[in-house]
C-alpha positions, 0 to 999 in steps of 0.5 A: 457465337450467339446469334439471334435472328428474326426472319420475315416476322409479321404481327397484326392486331386486328386490322393493324399490321404492327410489324411486317416482314421484319428481319434482323440479326444480333450477334455476340459483342455487337451493340445494335440500335433500333430506331423509328418514328412513333408507331413504327412497331419497334416495341412490338418487334422487341416483344416478339424477339424476346418471346413476349409476343408470338409472331403471326408468321415468320420465326425467331431463332437463337443459335438455331433454336426456334424461340418464336413460341416458347415464351419469355421464361424459356428464352431467358434460360437460353440467355436472351433477356430484355428490359421494359420501358416502364422501370418497376421494382418488385414491391416490398423487396430491397434493391439487393433482393430485386437483383437476386430475383433476376438470378432465378434462372441460375439456381441449381439447387431445388427448394428442398435443399434451400429449406433444409439449409444443405451445404450446397444450397448455402454455398450457392446462395452466398455466391449469388449474393456476392454476384448481386452485390458486384452488379449493384456496384457496377451500376452505381447502386451498391450504397443503396443495397438495403434500401426498399427499391420503391424509394429509388428515383426513376433514374436509379430504377433504370439502373436497377432494372439493368442490374436485374437483367444482367443477374440472369447472365444473358448472352443477348440483352435487349433494352427498351427505351433505356434513356427514357426519363434520364438526365444528361448525366445519367445518360452518360453513365448509362453509355459508360455502363454499356461500354463496360458490359460489352468489354467485360462480357462480350454479350450482344445488345439491342437498344430501342430508344428515342434518343437518336444521338445516344444510339448513333454514338454508341452503336455499331449498327442501326436498324430503322423501322417505319410503319412496321417495316425495316427501311434501312440498316447499317453503320450510323454514319450511313444511316444518318445520310439515308434519304428514306430515314430522313423522309420517315422522321422529317417528312422530307428526303432532304439530306439533313443531320439527324442530330435531334432527339426524335420521339419513339 
């Protein structure tokens, strides 16, 4: 079982503490959500978890390996992959080639094998190309495989980014604002895709999103941040009734339903 664990992580920028003593666990097969008001520290925390930022104190471990300071390329090779708020394709490449780029951690043959067109390199290239085509079909973009990725709509780019992340065969996938810019139909397709990913691969997912109802419907567990600290964690049905969560979002401890879209 893969376990990503952050232990009392703190990160400050100048005099501003963005994340303070934050701890979280993420296991195989679990879909977890991370929510909080604007400026709560969610994206900073996600960047620490994925190796894009180093914590000032505390540590992040993946299967007992300290990944706090090894950088994102190494964490990706260990099976921890993330997406970003801004879905951006690699300029000049087709949709299919954008997905193939995500497979760089899976190449076993060296550059000389590819240059010399050795049989092992050709077989690997064929296998990875088929896998990329499968992933495009999974996210609903197979009919756009040969299209320049810069021509995709914003919603299509979201799904391409997920396909590119899955191309690395992650064990743990962190999605930053996956519903941002999606309409209701696209958000439903995304929820269905996440369900299929979970069922077919058993990987763990952590979703940071402003769409609270989307996360409450999809996640097994919700973690809530406010002012850089984790103030609540548990099943969605418990979180939606937590007075501290309502106070963080609404400035009141009254028990009201969190059936609104809250901006991150």
